[in-house]
Steps between C-alpha positions, in 0.01 A plus 500: 500500500611856447707622792352853521270474799213683663383366837136593485162362598217284370408612148851639470748452223794316655815313424679238703774247453298200387726240344508467122648244270858566403453572133535799274232384257232767466134414537303463176292792375145379567307825553146552624263577213310823564150500348364808325178482701630540852408675822620862503640680804513879516712701743280665760777688681868499590670629811865587558616359832821710514672196646592141427202266508584200719165331559149493359181308564145539378155432646300232319251757371776733375381795707788522750876497442770463765852605402833536677783726384850588608752781442221752489605833350457801732394274787468639851691413813740284296232231473567354157237228484124518487180300457190657351145386433332619181151475356400414144537866395863515612424712806716427804264423788781490755874441529762425764873573494729226627853482635607212273361347179211255484603140446154360430142621512151348497149628439190302593273401211233745617770772553392550864834391652866563422819343629862586425841367598789746499877470515474663841411148621139606536163341416219758494123467462265782387131547429375648172506850649875476557480461879772272634332228708816330624870443438716195570868417445579287196652485155310305237180484295144561631179338372157630606241227561177695534267202541701380800575853628872422503831625364743225403857626515755288317844532654786517250748662738826305488568607857202290615506187282295283736174699472286417197211740556302685765121543514348818649136590538377837375549648849868409497483205739741221407294190427784264411871497423598201287852365534630276221806331649799541725707395197624823338540316169119474483415868520185611311553607139155601376135488601188428292131539593242249381240615250232514771742672740448231763841332486856616453809319379858583590784379278841420646833375365543140386152490347307508828148646502299554820126574488313675784149618570428857607520403866867423439448124535724280286273292275758306303846506340623388160858460376586485132819422310604853415479862611159667506443822305122520548234291679136584424220358717145426392275350768145373465403625845651609831748221570544387861721256680344157476477270799484125473140504624389757241416457135528826304395372160532767230753717684793512262786723401675520163853639494669613177876535530748669266848370578844430361710189550829459681676369186742719303240585237261618774205368300177679589164331531152557635328231703153451644450327835180421689468487877185321615415299811855563628650332192711657226467380140658632182276614218743586218846642422596704196862575404541853367685592181598844626576667832222679687496713812133585564191278514137604558188290518227553243157340499606202288868567430825594670657817355882517493744777408878514470762763409869434447786590266339253258179704481147507639247218506137478612300177495199315638470138612183300558433489873352148477761328281808725496501510119617818330203699370695779332837676511629832366860617510721790396879473451574822688530550875273748675643786704282390792330163538122488481269399778182318396166641620184291460154654476137423402480197728853402396387430144734768366855613576687826454871517422754757381721402208781672316443359154823628346330686216647812341287736712665388825164514674384287791175312446246440774299203377194315624469132406226243548557137598539405133786748450289739292574870552201696630673836490842652441609834645825641358695717744784747449724382783871520409592458867267206550170451680540489876159377609154427373168340582151444363159501664310173541250591227784581259376852424764711675880493499759685704861508379813664643764621253745792469864578555678371812423740785205655317231237456167558330177325591259442208138392528310342210133411445309312234227765513657736250351850445 
């Protein structure tokens, strides 16, 4: 993957050091066909942030935007970082200056609650009016679980490798602190919420995956032959620990894992496993032709994206069989890797691609599960696109572009004047 890195949040364009095959062969040119009859987006407004955009997230209805910035020009009291909450017209409803930059931020689906983690070793929780409800120490990634009235805080602080995550209620009371192991070689690497937001998986070195409920109870563990890059959970219902005297027929959990092997080639594959009645069984395994770094769950497919010196690739695989449904690739690396954002009940996915055409533009593209483009928005972004997201109904987009240190937020709608 490209080494230039931004360490941003959900819905954020990011790069990491995922392992790629040692080859200089470029990916084939297999572009996405753009139909003439496509959905059209028109720019509703743009707003100069006078700073570097470092984080962005969007409410499901597209009416609220939470952004974080750093190195603010003409800032007061030498506070060079800020969060601000905007409405669909680009008006700032409130903002807060911070001592140090934001590491990660979260917005509840209904936009009523906000949580941020800063490099000041601080986890903060706000209501939609910008009032700080509580603050706790910690460095990591927050998730807001509105149905359970909890904040799940994933710990990725190397100074505390034994803590996987902490659960707080909305009043700031610690509900549970989950420790993974006294073995420092098994520190948590990444966390993944189930589709129904009732379970959470934590990946660790040596292919170990631990799955918990939202009470912090360990439900099960699975170890694979390889290192885990992503582990997506899809459960039929709220899974509980099963006792020998109980019979929870129908309670099952599917886990889809993107991993690479320990061999020199570091072969990647995706695998499906089922956990039911306290028993693990394997559904299917699919070896991958190219290297990927991001995987998102669609309604009937798994979407994958990769970016390396060989180029960019986006593909979909059948969630029931693992067979490749479609694949598109470009033999040029992107300045920043794309994050995949699903919408419309996960039947569609949004990605950003640098297609390598003569215009040098970045293309925001919406695809359905069959790989057909629904829309294509060309962007003048010579310095790359820092962040983006789309509303659940697919009718509004927010995209962050601009020169380093002077980001611009752009808001698009399908309802053109």
